[in-house]
C-alpha positions in Angstrom: 27.6 2.3 -29.7 23.6 1.7 -30.1 21.2 3.8 -28.4 17.4 2.4 -28.4 18.7 -0.3 -30.9 20.1 2.3 -33.8 22.2 1.2 -36.4 25.1 3.7 -37.0 24.5 3.6 -40.9 21.1 5.2 -41.9 19.1 3.7 -44.8 18.4 6.0 -47.8 14.9 5.4 -49.0 13.5 6.7 -52.1 10.1 7.9 -51.2 8.8 9.8 -48.1 5.2 10.8 -47.0 3.8 12.3 -43.7 1.1 11.0 -41.3 -1.3 13.7 -39.8 -1.5 13.6 -36.1 -4.8 12.7 -34.4 -6.3 15.2 -32.0 -8.3 14.4 -29.0 -9.3 17.2 -28.0 -13.1 17.1 -29.1 -13.0 13.7 -27.3 -13.9 10.2 -28.1 -16.3 11.2 -30.6 -14.0 13.2 -32.9 -11.7 10.3 -32.5 -14.2 7.6 -33.6 -14.7 10.2 -36.8 -10.9 10.4 -37.6 -10.1 10.0 -41.2 -7.8 7.7 -42.3 -4.4 9.7 -43.0 -3.6 10.4 -46.8 -1.0 7.7 -48.0 -0.6 8.6 -51.8 1.9 5.9 -53.3 1.4 3.3 -50.3 -1.4 0.4 -51.0 -2.8 0.8 -47.6 -4.4 3.7 -45.4 -2.7 4.6 -42.6 -5.2 6.2 -39.3 -3.3 7.4 -36.2 -5.3 6.6 -33.5 -3.5 7.3 -30.6 -0.1 8.6 -29.5 2.2 7.4 -26.4 5.3 8.2 -24.7 8.0 6.3 -26.0 6.3 3.2 -27.1 8.1 -0.3 -27.0 5.5 -2.9 -27.8 1.7 -3.6 -27.9 -0.8 -6.8 -27.5 -4.3 -7.0 -28.3 -7.0 -8.4 -25.7 -9.8 -10.2 -26.8 -12.4 -7.5 -26.1 -10.5 -5.4 -28.6 -8.5 -3.3 -26.5 -4.7 -2.7 -26.7 -2.2 -3.2 -23.9 0.8 -0.6 -24.9 4.0 -1.1 -23.2 6.5 2.2 -22.6 10.2 2.5 -22.2 10.0 4.3 -18.9 8.1 1.5 -17.6 4.4 2.4 -17.8 1.7 0.0 -19.6 -1.2 1.6 -21.0 -4.7 0.1 -21.2 -6.2 1.4 -24.6 -9.2 1.6 -26.3 -8.8 2.2 -30.1 -12.4 2.5 -30.8 -12.7 5.5 -28.5 -9.6 6.7 -27.7 -9.8 6.3 -23.6 -6.9 5.2 -21.8 -5.4 4.3 -18.4 -1.9 3.7 -17.0 -2.0 0.1 -15.4 -1.0 0.1 -11.8 0.9 -2.6 -10.0 3.8 -2.7 -12.7 7.4 -3.3 -11.6 10.6 -0.9 -11.3 11.8 -0.8 -14.6 15.7 0.4 -15.2 15.0 2.2 -18.6 18.7 3.4 -19.2 20.3 2.9 -22.6 18.3 0.3 -24.2 16.2 -0.7 -21.1 12.6 -0.7 -20.9 9.5 -2.3 -20.3 9.7 -4.5 -23.1 7.1 -7.2 -24.7 3.8 -7.9 -23.7 1.8 -11.2 -24.7 -0.9 -12.6 -23.4 -1.2 -16.1 -21.8 -2.7 -18.7 -24.5 -5.9 -19.2 -22.1 -5.6 -15.4 -21.2 -9.8 -15.3 -21.9 -10.0 -17.6 -18.6 -7.1 -17.1 -17.1 -6.5 -13.3 -17.5 -2.5 -14.1 -17.4 -0.2 -11.5 -18.9 3.4 -12.4 -20.2 5.7 -9.5 -20.3 9.2 -8.8 -20.1 11.3 -5.7 -18.7 15.2 -4.5 -18.2 15.6 -4.8 -13.8 18.5 -3.2 -12.1 20.9 -5.6 -10.7 23.9 -5.1 -7.9 26.1 -2.0 -8.7 26.1 -1.0 -12.4 24.4 -4.2 -13.5 21.2 -4.9 -15.3 19.6 -7.7 -16.8 16.2 -9.0 -18.6 13.1 -10.2 -16.7 10.3 -12.3 -17.9 7.4 -11.8 -15.4 3.3 -12.9 -15.1 1.0 -11.2 -13.7 -3.0 -11.4 -13.9 -4.6 -8.3 -15.5 -7.7 -6.9 -13.7 -8.9 -4.8 -16.9 -11.9 -3.2 -14.8 -9.5 -2.0 -12.3 -6.5 -1.1 -14.5 -4.3 -3.3 -12.5 -1.6 -5.8 -12.3 -2.1 -8.5 -9.4 -0.2 -11.3 -8.6 3.1 -10.2 -10.5 5.8 -13.1 -10.5 9.3 -12.9 -12.2 9.8 -16.5 -13.5 12.9 -15.9 -15.5 16.0 -13.5 -14.6 18.7 -13.6 -17.4 22.5 -13.1 -16.3 23.2 -9.5 -15.2 25.9 -7.4 -17.3 27.0 -3.7 -17.0 26.1 -3.0 -20.3 23.0 -0.9 -21.3 21.9 -2.7 -24.5 20.8 -6.0 -26.2 18.1 -7.4 -23.5 16.0 -8.4 -26.4 13.3 -10.0 -24.2 10.7 -11.2 -26.7 8.0 -13.7 -26.1 6.0 -16.4 -28.1 4.1 -19.4 -27.6 4.4 -22.6 -28.9 1.3 -23.3 -31.2 0.2 -25.8 -28.9 0.4 -23.1 -25.9 2.3 -25.4 -23.8 5.6 -23.7 -23.8 7.4 -20.4 -24.7 10.4 -19.3 -26.4 12.0 -16.0 -25.2 14.9 -14.2 -26.5 17.8 -13.3 -24.6 20.2 -11.3 -26.0 24.1 -11.1 -25.9 24.1 -7.8 -23.7 26.9 -6.3 -26.2 29.2 -8.7 -24.5 30.0 -10.9 -27.9 31.3 -14.1 -26.6 28.6 -15.3 -24.1 26.7 -15.9 -27.4 28.9 -18.8 -28.1 29.2 -20.0 -24.1 27.4 -23.1 -23.5 26.5 -22.3 -20.0 25.0 -18.6 -20.6 22.0 -17.7 -21.3 23.2 -14.5 -23.3 22.6 -14.7 -27.1 20.3 -17.6 -27.1 16.9 -18.3 -27.7 15.4 -19.9 -24.7 12.4 -22.8 -24.5 10.8 -22.5 -21.1 7.6 -23.8 -19.5 5.0 -21.6 -18.7 6.2 -21.6 -15.1 9.9 -20.0 -16.7 11.7 -23.1 -15.8 13.3 -24.9 -18.8 11.1 -27.2 -20.9 12.2 -30.5 -20.9 13.7 -32.1 -24.2 15.5 -29.2 -25.0 18.0 -29.8 -27.5 21.3 -29.0 -26.2 21.2 -29.9 -22.8 23.0 -33.3 -23.1 25.6 -31.3 -24.5 26.3 -29.3 -21.4 24.6 -26.3 -22.7 22.0 -24.7 -20.0 19.2 -26.7 -20.0 17.0 -23.9 -21.4 18.7 -23.4 -24.5 17.2 -24.0 -27.7 19.4 -22.3 -30.2 22.4 -19.7 -29.6 25.0 -17.6 -31.6 22.3 -14.6 -31.6 23.0 -11.0 -30.9 19.9 -8.8 -30.4 16.8 -10.7 -31.1 14.0 -8.2 -31.2 11.4 -10.5 -32.4 9.6 -14.1 -32.8 6.7 -15.4 -34.7 5.4 -18.7 -35.5 3.9 -19.1 -39.1 0.8 -20.8 -39.6 3.1 -24.3 -40.6 4.4 -24.0 -36.9 7.6 -22.7 -37.9 9.9 -20.1 -35.4 10.8 -17.4 -37.1 13.1 -15.0 -35.6 14.4 -11.2 -36.5 17.8 -9.7 -34.9 19.7 -6.5 -35.2 22.9 -7.2 -37.0 25.8 -5.1 -35.9 27.1 -2.4 -38.6 24.6 -3.8 -41.0 23.7 -7.2 -41.4 20.4 -7.2 -39.7 18.8 -10.9 -40.1 15.7 -13.3 -40.3 16.4 -16.5 -39.1 14.4 -19.7 -39.4 15.1 -21.2 -35.8 15.6 -24.9 -35.7 16.9 -26.8 -32.5 20.3 -26.7 -31.6 21.7 -25.0 -34.3 24.6 -22.0 -34.2 23.6 -19.1 -35.8 27.3 -17.8 -35.6 27.4 -14.7 -33.5 30.0 -12.8 -33.2 32.2 -15.9 -35.4 29.8 -14.8 -38.3 27.7 -12.0 -39.9 26.6 -10.6 -43.1 27.6 -7.1 -41.2 31.1 -6.0 -39.5 32.0 -4.3 -35.7 31.2 -0.7 -35.6 35.1 0.4 -35.9 35.3 -0.9 -39.4 37.0 -4.4 -38.4 35.5 -7.5 -40.7 33.2 -10.1 -39.5 33.5 -13.2 -41.5 29.9 -13.4 -43.5 28.0 -16.4 -43.5 29.5 -19.2 -46.1 28.2 -22.8 -46.8 30.1 -25.1 -44.8 31.4 -22.7 -41.9 29.0 -24.6 -39.3 26.8 -22.1 -38.8 23.1 -21.5 -39.9 22.9 -18.7 -42.1 19.9 -15.8 -42.4 17.2 -16.3 -44.8 17.4 -12.7 -45.2 19.6 -10.1 -44.4 19.9 -6.4 -45.1 23.0 -4.3 -45.8 22.8 -1.2 -45.7 20.8 -1.7 -42.4 17.4 -0.8 -41.8 17.6 -1.3 -37.8 14.8 -3.8 -37.4 12.3 -3.2 -34.2 9.6 -5.6 -34.5 8.3 -8.6 -36.2 4.5 -10.2 -36.9 3.5 -13.0 -38.9 0.5 -12.2 -41.0 -2.1 -14.7 -42.3 -5.8 -12.9 -41.7 -8.1 -12.3 -44.6 -8.3 -8.1 -44.7 -5.2 -8.1 -46.8 -5.6 -11.9 -48.5 -2.5 -11.3 -50.8 -0.4 -10.6 -48.3 -1.1 -14.1 -46.5 1.9 -16.1 -44.9 4.2 -13.3 -44.7 6.4 -11.6 -42.0 6.2 -7.9 -41.2 9.3 -6.1 -39.9 9.6 -2.5 -38.9 12.6 -0.5 -39.0 13.8 2.0 -36.9 16.6 4.1 -38.8 14.8 2.7 -41.9 11.9 4.4 -40.9 10.4 1.6 -43.1 7.9 -1.4 -43.0 9.1 -4.6 -45.0 7.0 -7.6 -45.9 9.1 -11.0 -46.4 7.1 -13.9 -48.2 7.4 -17.0 -47.1 7.6 -20.7 -49.1 8.2 -23.1 -47.0 11.8 -22.6 -45.3 12.6 -19.8 -47.7 11.6 -16.5 -47.5 12.4 -13.4 -49.6 12.0 -9.6 -49.9 8.8 -8.2 -51.7 7.9 -4.3 -50.3 9.6 -2.3 -48.5 7.8 1.1 -47.6 9.2 4.4 -46.3 6.7 5.4 -43.4 8.5 8.5 -42.6 9.2 7.8 -39.1 11.1 5.4 -36.8 8.8 2.3 -36.4 9.1 0.4 -33.3 6.8 -2.6 -33.5 4.0 -4.2 -35.2 1.0 -6.6 -34.9 -2.0 -8.4 -36.7 -5.2 -6.7 -35.2 -8.5 -8.9 -34.4 -9.8 -7.6 -37.5 -6.6 -8.4 -39.6 -5.6 -5.0 -40.0 -1.9 -4.3 -39.6 -1.0 -2.1 -36.4 2.3 -0.3 -35.9 3.5 2.0 -33.1 6.3 4.6 -34.0 9.1 5.1 -32.0 9.9 8.0 -29.7 8.6 10.6 -27.2 5.1 11.2 -29.4 5.0 7.8 -31.0 1.7 7.1 -33.0 -0.4 3.9 -32.7 -1.5 3.5 -36.6 -3.7 1.4 -38.0 -3.2 0.4 -41.9 -6.1 -1.2 -43.6 -6.4 -1.7 -47.4 -6.8 1.0 -49.8 -10.1 2.1 -51.0 
């Protein structure tokens, strides 16, 4: 069984380093003066700028503040320049058992004007059931509160405690959104045309199925964009508008996929990993009718987060995907070349890494997993 998105096998890594915990006792001034952590052997400086309780995801706002979601259901509004924070009021009730959490948070494409947030969480259903939910709310930063919260999509309920997925990505034109709905550890729904489980969904901004989805005419749920997925924990568009997705495999077989409309990505009929009890799953193979991953991991890294990087601060890393590892305690860089992807860098971060984002200044930002997960800023080595 997976706990908090862990794969059962741990990746053996060659090098380790330690990060120094930032102290806030002296207040914001001391926070601002905090020196970068020693990062011998790494091509970047790592600076801790805050500590959170089981952080899950983060999003930058136009004024430089960061929203951090926490597993138990809190959303934190954090100023990385001063270290000041406040817990945002008005968040909904979250079922945080197992892999449940207050999950992704993404500002709307017009956030500067609308102040609208999109966020996902796991919600208790009837009896022992739970489901993934996509909601919107207006953020009042001055008051530190969510207003006019509205659920715009609810996934199908299941009695299992995992594979909610719940990642959000807006199309490059800002007119629709892509939402990941995991298989809820039920396997077969990923291939079921009528189910939204184990799918990438394309929705209008109000949560209704978007027009023109490729499988509706074939009897699929009208929101389905692609299917045959397991636990989809990251989506990102590259600079050419291609949609990339990262998902956690079973026993090994973590994947990076290039998502194309209408394609079947194989789960649970094909995977480069195996079942946890050792039973074989056929590997992806040419002619099997399934779209194979562009990159996969065996042994597993248990990926937690995905970000596309195209900023100037690390010019050699433009047009790359960054992947965080939970069991792998790692950060990986995947170079993109059109529709191809390849592993190029793997760094041991010493701790389970839950999420990654590109900051407004081009720095890479990570959050660690766990009860005292740190927010880390990565900048070029001096």
